[in-house]
C-alpha positions as CSV (number, residue, x, y, z in Angstrom):
1,X,100.7,108.4,124.7
2,X,102.3,107.4,121.5
3,X,100.5,105.1,119.1
4,X,102.1,101.8,118.4
5,X,104.4,101.7,115.3
6,X,103.0,100.3,112.1
7,X,105.6,99.2,109.6
8,X,105.0,100.7,106.1
9,X,105.6,98.7,103.0
10,X,107.9,99.8,100.3
11,X,106.2,99.5,97.0
12,X,107.5,97.1,94.3
13,X,109.1,98.5,91.3
14,X,112.4,100.3,90.9
15,X,113.3,100.1,94.6
16,X,116.0,97.6,95.3
17,X,114.6,96.8,98.7
18,X,111.1,96.2,97.7
19,X,110.8,93.1,99.7
20,X,111.9,94.9,102.9
21,X,109.1,96.6,104.9
22,X,111.6,99.1,106.4
23,X,112.0,102.2,104.1
24,X,115.0,103.6,106.1
25,X,117.8,104.9,103.9
26,X,121.2,103.9,105.3
27,X,123.3,105.5,102.6
28,X,124.2,109.1,103.8
29,X,124.8,110.4,100.2
30,X,121.3,109.3,99.2
31,X,119.8,110.8,102.3
32,X,121.4,114.1,101.4
33,X,119.9,113.9,97.9
34,X,116.4,113.1,99.3
35,X,116.7,116.0,101.8
36,X,117.6,118.4,99.0
37,X,114.8,117.1,96.8
38,X,112.0,117.6,99.4
39,X,113.4,120.9,100.6
40,X,113.4,122.3,97.0
41,X,109.8,121.1,96.6
42,X,108.9,122.7,99.9
43,X,110.5,125.9,98.8
44,X,108.3,126.1,95.7
45,X,105.2,125.8,97.9
46,X,106.4,128.3,100.6
47,X,107.6,130.9,98.0
48,X,104.1,130.8,96.4
49,X,102.5,131.6,99.7
50,X,104.4,134.9,100.2
51,X,105.7,135.8,96.8
52,X,102.5,137.3,95.4
53,X,102.3,139.9,98.1
54,X,104.9,142.0,96.4
55,X,102.9,142.3,93.2
56,X,99.4,143.3,94.4
57,X,99.5,146.6,92.6
58,X,100.7,145.0,89.4
59,X,97.8,142.5,89.5
60,X,95.3,145.3,90.1
61,X,96.5,147.2,87.1
62,X,97.0,144.2,84.7
63,X,93.5,142.9,85.3
64,X,91.6,146.0,86.3
65,X,90.9,144.2,89.6
66,X,89.6,145.6,92.8
67,X,91.6,145.2,96.1
68,X,89.1,142.5,97.2
69,X,89.7,140.5,94.0
70,X,93.5,140.9,94.4
71,X,93.2,139.5,97.9
72,X,91.2,136.5,96.7
73,X,94.0,135.8,94.1
74,X,96.4,135.6,97.0
75,X,94.2,134.0,99.6
76,X,92.5,131.2,97.5
77,X,95.8,129.5,97.4
78,X,96.2,129.5,101.2
79,X,92.6,128.4,101.9
80,X,92.9,125.5,99.4
81,X,96.2,124.4,100.8
82,X,95.0,124.4,104.4
83,X,91.7,122.7,103.6
84,X,93.3,119.7,101.7
85,X,96.4,119.1,103.8
86,X,94.9,116.4,106.1
87,X,93.1,114.3,103.5
88,X,95.8,114.5,100.9
89,X,98.5,113.7,103.5
90,X,96.5,110.6,104.4
91,X,96.2,109.7,100.6
92,X,100.0,109.8,100.4
93,X,100.2,107.4,103.3
94,X,97.9,104.9,101.5
95,X,98.7,105.3,97.8
96,X,102.4,105.8,98.2
97,X,104.3,109.0,99.1
98,X,106.5,109.2,96.0
99,X,103.7,109.0,93.4
100,X,101.6,111.5,95.3
101,X,104.5,113.8,95.6
102,X,105.3,113.6,91.9
103,X,101.6,114.1,91.0
104,X,101.5,117.2,93.3
105,X,104.6,118.6,91.6
106,X,103.0,118.1,88.2
107,X,99.7,119.8,89.2
108,X,101.5,122.6,91.0
109,X,103.9,123.3,88.2
110,X,101.2,123.3,85.5
111,X,99.0,125.6,87.6
112,X,101.9,128.0,88.2
113,X,102.6,128.1,84.5
114,X,98.9,128.8,83.8
115,X,98.9,131.6,86.4
116,X,101.9,133.2,84.7
117,X,100.1,133.2,81.4
118,X,96.7,134.2,82.7
119,X,94.7,136.8,80.8
120,X,91.9,137.4,83.3
121,X,91.1,137.3,87.0
122,X,89.0,134.2,86.4
123,X,91.9,132.3,84.9
124,X,94.2,133.5,87.6
125,X,92.0,132.5,90.5
126,X,91.4,129.1,89.0
127,X,95.1,128.6,88.5
128,X,95.8,129.6,92.1
129,X,93.2,127.2,93.4
130,X,94.8,124.4,91.4
131,X,98.2,125.5,92.7
132,X,96.8,125.1,96.2
133,X,95.7,121.5,95.4
134,X,99.1,120.6,94.2
135,X,100.7,122.3,97.2
136,X,98.5,120.3,99.6
137,X,99.8,117.1,97.9
138,X,103.5,118.3,98.2
139,X,103.8,119.9,101.6
140,X,102.8,117.1,103.9
141,X,104.6,114.5,101.8
142,X,107.9,116.3,102.0
143,X,108.0,116.0,105.8
144,X,106.6,112.5,105.7
145,X,109.4,111.3,103.4
146,X,111.9,112.6,106.0
147,X,110.2,111.1,109.0
148,X,109.6,107.7,107.3
149,X,113.0,107.2,105.6
150,X,115.6,108.8,107.9
151,X,117.0,106.7,110.7
152,X,116.1,107.9,114.2
153,X,119.5,109.4,115.1
154,X,119.5,111.5,111.9
155,X,115.8,112.5,111.7
156,X,116.1,115.5,114.0
157,X,118.7,117.2,111.9
158,X,116.8,116.5,108.7
159,X,113.6,118.0,110.3
160,X,115.7,121.0,111.3
161,X,116.6,121.6,107.6
162,X,113.0,121.2,106.6
163,X,111.9,123.6,109.3
164,X,114.5,126.1,108.2
165,X,113.1,126.1,104.7
166,X,109.5,126.3,106.0
167,X,110.3,129.2,108.3
168,X,112.7,131.2,106.3
169,X,111.9,130.1,102.8
170,X,108.9,132.5,102.6
171,X,111.1,135.5,103.0
172,X,113.7,134.2,100.6
173,X,110.9,133.6,98.1
174,X,109.5,137.1,98.7
175,X,112.9,138.6,98.1
176,X,113.4,136.8,94.8
177,X,109.8,137.6,93.8
178,X,110.4,141.3,94.5
179,X,113.6,141.2,92.5
180,X,111.8,139.7,89.5
181,X,109.0,142.3,89.7
182,X,111.5,145.1,89.9
183,X,113.8,144.0,87.1
184,X,111.4,142.1,84.8
185,X,107.6,141.7,85.0
186,X,105.1,140.3,87.5
187,X,104.5,137.2,85.3
188,X,108.0,136.1,86.0
189,X,106.9,135.5,89.6
190,X,105.6,132.2,88.5
191,X,108.8,131.1,86.7
192,X,110.5,130.6,90.1
193,X,108.1,127.9,91.4
194,X,108.1,126.2,87.9
195,X,111.9,126.0,87.9
196,X,111.9,124.7,91.5
197,X,109.3,122.1,90.6
198,X,111.3,120.8,87.6
199,X,114.4,120.4,89.8
200,X,112.5,118.7,92.6
201,X,110.7,116.3,90.3
202,X,114.0,115.2,88.7
203,X,115.6,114.6,92.1
204,X,112.5,112.8,93.4
205,X,112.3,110.4,90.5
206,X,116.0,109.5,91.0
207,X,116.5,109.4,94.7
208,X,113.3,109.4,96.8
209,X,112.0,106.0,97.8
210,X,108.4,105.1,98.0
211,X,106.6,104.1,101.2
212,X,103.0,103.6,102.0
213,X,100.6,102.3,104.6
214,X,99.0,98.9,104.2
215,X,95.5,99.1,105.8
216,X,92.5,96.9,105.9
217,X,90.2,99.8,106.7
218,X,88.6,102.0,104.1
219,X,89.7,105.6,103.6
220,X,88.0,108.0,106.1
221,X,85.9,109.9,103.6
222,X,83.6,111.5,106.2
223,X,86.5,112.6,108.3
224,X,88.2,114.1,105.2
225,X,85.1,116.0,104.0
226,X,84.4,117.4,107.5
227,X,88.0,118.4,107.9
228,X,87.8,120.3,104.6
229,X,84.7,122.1,105.7
230,X,86.2,123.0,109.1
231,X,89.4,124.3,107.5
232,X,87.7,126.3,104.8
233,X,85.2,127.8,107.2
234,X,87.7,128.8,109.9
235,X,90.4,130.0,107.6
236,X,87.8,132.0,105.6
237,X,86.7,133.7,108.9
238,X,90.3,134.6,109.8
239,X,90.9,136.0,106.3
240,X,87.7,137.9,105.8
241,X,86.9,139.1,109.4
242,X,89.5,141.9,109.5
243,X,88.5,143.0,105.9
244,X,84.7,143.0,106.0
245,X,84.0,142.9,109.8
246,X,83.6,140.0,112.3
247,X,79.8,140.3,112.3
248,X,79.3,140.5,108.5
249,X,76.9,137.8,107.1
250,X,79.7,136.1,105.1
251,X,82.0,136.0,108.1
252,X,79.3,134.5,110.4
253,X,78.4,132.0,107.7
254,X,82.0,130.9,107.5
255,X,82.2,130.6,111.2
256,X,79.1,128.4,111.3
257,X,80.4,126.1,108.6
258,X,83.8,125.9,110.3
259,X,82.5,125.1,113.7
260,X,80.0,122.6,112.4
261,X,82.7,120.9,110.3
262,X,85.0,120.7,113.3
263,X,82.3,119.3,115.5
264,X,81.4,116.6,113.0
265,X,85.1,115.8,112.5
266,X,85.8,115.3,116.2
267,X,82.6,113.3,116.8
268,X,83.2,111.0,113.8
269,X,86.9,110.5,114.5
270,X,86.1,109.5,118.1
271,X,83.9,106.6,117.0
272,X,85.9,105.4,114.0
273,X,88.3,102.4,114.4
274,X,90.7,103.8,111.8
275,X,90.3,107.6,112.0
276,X,92.0,110.1,109.7
277,X,93.3,111.7,112.9
278,X,92.9,110.1,116.3
279,X,92.0,113.2,118.3
280,X,92.8,111.3,121.5
281,X,96.4,111.7,120.6
282,X,96.3,115.3,121.8
283,X,96.5,113.8,125.3
284,X,100.2,113.2,124.3
285,X,102.3,116.0,125.8
286,X,104.5,116.1,122.8
287,X,101.7,116.4,120.2
288,X,99.7,118.9,122.2
289,X,102.6,121.2,123.2
290,X,104.2,121.0,119.8
291,X,100.9,122.0,118.1
292,X,100.2,124.9,120.5
293,X,103.8,126.1,120.2
294,X,103.7,126.1,116.4
295,X,100.3,127.8,116.4
296,X,101.5,130.6,118.5
297,X,105.0,131.0,117.0
298,X,103.7,131.1,113.4
299,X,100.9,133.4,114.5
300,X,103.4,135.9,116.0
301,X,105.7,135.5,113.0
302,X,102.9,136.3,110.5
303,X,101.7,139.2,112.6
304,X,105.2,140.7,112.6
305,X,105.3,140.6,108.8
306,X,102.0,142.6,108.9
307,X,103.7,145.5,110.7
308,X,107.3,145.3,109.5
309,X,106.6,145.8,105.8
310,X,104.4,148.9,106.3
311,X,107.0,150.2,108.7
312,X,109.8,149.9,106.2
313,X,107.7,151.2,103.3
314,X,105.4,153.8,104.8
315,X,107.5,155.0,107.8
316,X,111.0,154.7,106.4
317,X,110.0,155.2,102.7
318,X,111.8,152.1,101.4
319,X,110.9,150.2,98.2
320,X,109.4,146.7,98.4
321,X,112.8,145.1,97.3
322,X,114.7,147.0,100.0
323,X,112.1,146.2,102.6
324,X,112.3,142.5,101.8
325,X,116.1,142.6,101.9
326,X,115.9,144.2,105.4
327,X,114.1,141.1,106.6
328,X,116.9,138.8,105.4
329,X,119.0,138.9,108.7
330,X,116.0,137.6,110.6
331,X,115.2,134.9,108.0
332,X,118.8,133.7,107.8
333,X,119.3,133.5,111.5
334,X,116.0,131.6,111.8
335,X,117.3,129.1,109.3
336,X,120.7,128.7,111.1
337,X,118.9,128.3,114.4
338,X,116.6,125.6,113.0
339,X,119.7,123.6,112.0
340,X,121.3,124.0,115.4
341,X,118.1,123.2,117.4
342,X,118.4,119.4,117.1
343,X,121.9,119.5,118.6
344,X,120.8,121.7,121.4
345,X,117.8,119.4,122.0
346,X,120.1,116.4,122.2
347,X,122.0,118.1,125.0
348,X,119.3,119.7,127.1
349,X,116.1,118.2,125.8
350,X,113.3,119.3,123.5
351,X,111.3,121.0,126.1
352,X,114.2,123.2,127.3
353,X,115.1,124.0,123.6
354,X,111.5,125.0,122.8
355,X,111.3,127.1,126.0
356,X,114.6,128.9,125.2
357,X,113.3,129.7,121.7
358,X,110.0,131.0,123.0
359,X,111.8,133.2,125.6
360,X,114.1,134.7,122.9
361,X,111.1,135.3,120.6
362,X,109.3,137.1,123.4
363,X,112.4,139.1,124.2
364,X,112.7,140.1,120.5
365,X,109.1,141.3,120.5
366,X,109.7,143.3,123.7
367,X,112.9,144.9,122.2
368,X,111.0,146.0,119.1
369,X,108.1,147.3,121.1
370,X,110.4,149.2,123.4
371,X,112.8,150.8,120.9
372,X,110.9,151.2,117.6
373,X,110.4,154.8,116.6
374,X,110.0,157.0,113.6
375,X,113.4,158.5,113.8
376,X,115.2,155.4,115.1
377,X,115.0,153.7,111.7
378,X,116.2,150.2,110.9
379,X,118.6,150.0,113.9
380,X,115.7,150.5,116.3
381,X,114.1,147.2,115.2
382,X,117.1,145.1,114.1
383,X,118.0,143.7,117.6
384,X,114.5,142.6,118.1
385,X,114.3,141.0,114.7
386,X,117.5,139.1,115.3
387,X,116.3,137.8,118.7
388,X,113.0,136.8,117.0
389,X,114.8,134.9,114.3
390,X,116.9,133.0,116.7
391,X,114.0,132.2,119.0
392,X,111.7,131.0,116.1
393,X,114.4,128.7,114.7
394,X,115.1,127.1,118.1
395,X,111.4,126.6,118.9
396,X,110.0,125.4,115.5
397,X,112.2,122.3,115.0
398,X,111.6,120.5,118.3
399,X,107.9,121.5,118.0
400,X,107.7,119.9,114.6
401,X,109.5,116.7,115.7
402,X,107.2,116.5,118.8
403,X,104.2,116.3,116.4
404,X,105.6,113.9,113.9
405,X,107.0,111.5,116.6
406,X,103.5,111.2,118.2
407,X,102.2,109.2,115.2
408,X,103.7,105.9,113.8
409,X,105.8,105.9,110.6
410,X,102.9,104.6,108.5
411,X,100.8,107.7,109.4
412,X,103.5,110.3,108.8
413,X,101.5,111.9,105.9
414,X,98.8,112.6,108.4
415,X,101.3,113.8,111.1
416,X,103.0,116.1,108.6
417,X,99.6,117.4,107.4
418,X,98.6,118.2,111.0
419,X,101.9,120.1,111.5
420,X,101.2,122.1,108.3
421,X,97.6,122.8,109.2
422,X,98.7,124.1,112.6
423,X,101.2,126.5,110.9
424,X,98.5,127.8,108.4
425,X,95.9,128.4,111.1
426,X,98.5,130.1,113.3
427,X,99.6,132.4,110.5
428,X,96.0,133.3,109.6
429,X,95.2,133.9,113.3
430,X,98.2,136.0,113.8
431,X,97.5,138.2,110.8
432,X,93.9,138.7,111.9
433,X,94.7,139.4,115.6
434,X,97.8,141.5,115.4
435,X,96.7,143.2,112.2
436,X,93.5,144.2,113.9
437,X,95.4,145.5,117.0
438,X,97.7,147.6,114.8
439,X,94.7,149.1,112.8
440,X,92.8,149.9,116.0
441,X,95.8,151.4,117.7
442,X,96.5,153.5,114.6
443,X,93.0,154.9,114.3
444,X,92.9,155.8,118.0
445,X,96.3,157.5,117.9
446,X,95.9,159.4,114.6
447,X,92.5,160.7,115.5
448,X,93.9,162.3,118.7
449,X,96.9,163.7,116.9
450,X,94.9,165.2,114.0
451,X,92.5,166.8,116.5
452,X,95.4,168.4,118.3
453,X,96.9,169.6,115.1
454,X,93.6,170.9,113.9
455,X,94.4,169.4,110.5
456,X,91.4,169.2,108.1
457,X,92.3,165.7,106.8
458,X,90.0,163.4,104.9
459,X,88.3,160.6,106.8
460,X,90.3,158.1,104.8
461,X,93.5,159.4,106.5
462,X,92.2,158.1,109.8
463,X,91.8,154.5,108.5
464,X,95.4,153.6,107.6
465,X,98.9,154.9,107.1
466,X,98.8,154.3,103.3
467,X,95.7,156.4,102.8
468,X,97.0,159.1,105.1
469,X,100.2,159.4,103.1
470,X,98.1,159.6,99.9
471,X,96.0,162.3,101.5
472,X,99.1,164.3,102.4
473,X,99.6,165.1,98.7
474,X,96.5,167.4,98.9
475,X,97.1,168.7,102.4
476,X,99.1,171.8,101.3
477,X,101.0,173.4,104.2
478,X,99.8,170.6,106.6
479,X,101.4,167.8,104.5
480,X,104.4,167.3,106.7
481,X,102.4,167.4,109.9
482,X,99.9,164.9,108.5
483,X,102.7,162.5,107.4
484,X,104.4,162.8,110.8
485,X,101.1,162.1,112.7
486,X,100.4,159.1,110.6
487,X,103.9,157.6,111.0
488,X,103.9,158.1,114.8
489,X,100.4,156.7,115.1
490,X,101.4,153.6,113.1
491,X,104.3,153.1,115.5
492,X,101.9,153.4,118.4
493,X,99.7,150.7,116.9
494,X,102.9,148.6,116.3
495,X,103.9,148.8,120.0
496,X,100.4,147.7,121.1
497,X,100.5,144.7,118.8
498,X,104.0,143.7,119.9
499,X,103.1,143.9,123.6
500,X,100.2,141.6,123.0
501,X,102.6,139.3,121.2
502,X,104.8,139.4,124.3
503,X,101.9,138.4,126.4
504,X,101.2,135.4,124.1
505,X,104.8,134.3,124.3
506,X,104.8,134.6,128.1
507,X,101.8,132.3,128.3
508,X,103.3,129.9,125.8
509,X,106.6,129.9,127.8
510,X,104.8,128.8,130.9
511,X,102.7,126.2,129.1
512,X,105.8,124.6,127.5
513,X,107.7,124.5,130.8
514,X,104.7,122.8,132.4
515,X,103.4,120.6,129.6
516,X,106.2,120.4,127.1
517,X,107.6,117.0,125.7
518,X,109.4,115.0,128.3
519,X,113.0,114.0,127.7
520,X,113.4,110.3,127.2
521,X,115.9,108.5,129.4
522,X,119.1,107.6,127.6
523,X,118.2,103.9,127.7
524,X,115.2,104.7,125.5
525,X,117.1,106.6,122.9
526,X,117.2,104.7,119.5
527,X,120.3,102.8,118.7
528,X,122.2,103.5,115.5
529,X,121.2,101.4,112.5
530,X,123.7,98.9,111.2
531,X,125.9,100.4,108.6
532,X,124.6,103.9,109.5
533,X,127.0,105.7,111.8
534,X,125.5,108.4,114.0
535,X,128.1,110.9,112.8
536,X,127.0,110.8,109.2
537,X,126.2,114.4,108.4
538,X,122.9,115.4,107.0
539,X,123.3,118.3,104.6
540,X,120.9,121.1,105.2
């Protein structure tokens, strides 16, 4: 059930086709420039999500901050981004996507520079919050620009390039961030997004056209505020639950706020003539299956990162930079597969492509769960990582297109924001779920091993592999046994989490086969636009 198309108006000004309500770009060279501009802007946002993880210790030392404060420096950005995606995506639809994108780049760039110059945790947290505001203006608009300006026959490949950056850009950003921390100083972490913003802003001013929605209805303020409350509450629960406990007062309060906000949002949107997001659209097979697929795939991906980095660092003894470099094969294969997915979908259909990607992702998890070991090293997890990268790339692009194609062009800011919110919720859920399974599996296994070894280890050694390795320094003759027990116990927890991930992917595979987007008959496929050959390449 796809909503009827609403033709957006191209704003007057510098655009040559201001009088034309169709913002489609027919010049392939300009399309490439637009795609490069929005992907660079997206890279700045994605790199800032993951890049700070490599400098947690440096933050703690520089500001004399506790681990809880360091986590807030990292998490406040994600929470703000997720909370504001829907309303700011809708603002871009109404006020004009180009000016909102430029405003977001300015806010994001200025806040990133302020974070790099911060002299206290208060300044850093404020700068990160403002960075999240700017990112929420940028992220949905980048995809909306593609879906509203690229012709139908080129849109899939452009979305593939966008998805490649969204999926693999975090790892590339983390690698560059780790390199900057190792060779320079943690403050240089923020030079990377500032540089990307400057380039993206220049390209946006020159090449990106403006498009917006003409509406006689007022902006959905109640829906926007309730969506913010729902996102803040639920994301807060997923972030804080594993850290402070699922029954802690703050966690329960966040859950109450999130559920109440979601209930108000759904009730309000059902009765409003021009809703921020028409929740009835989830009856559409493409929108519902695309959202579920992205939620699960991003959840599994984020959960994998939770266990891979400790495996490389605590079990294999690698540095942060080397650990990040070890993830590059998976990230690069994911980006390549994202670019190939539209071509495969054109041949066999979006549902078959999504299902193939999900199958490969589940197979990769099973390979890692079955072969990972303390002594096997990197080669014991590499095949699974490669299968996961290929599967994620193949599944994410058609899932993203299924969501954006369910809403009309004039609502692409909202469609893109829904896509982004789904990714953020999936990532937070995956970290909370798989991270908790790894922790519980470790505690159960290490307790048994330490009891068998009769090692008098501190209680902290039973809580996590990092504390166990630290305790080994004072374990005297039992140091090697304690390290070995901790490493093997972590692998046990890893395997349990991966098998749970396999189960999730099996369920998702069955759901997509049964309820995935239907392939349109050839007669319904869009015709090439005049002067815009279907063979025009879209650079990715």
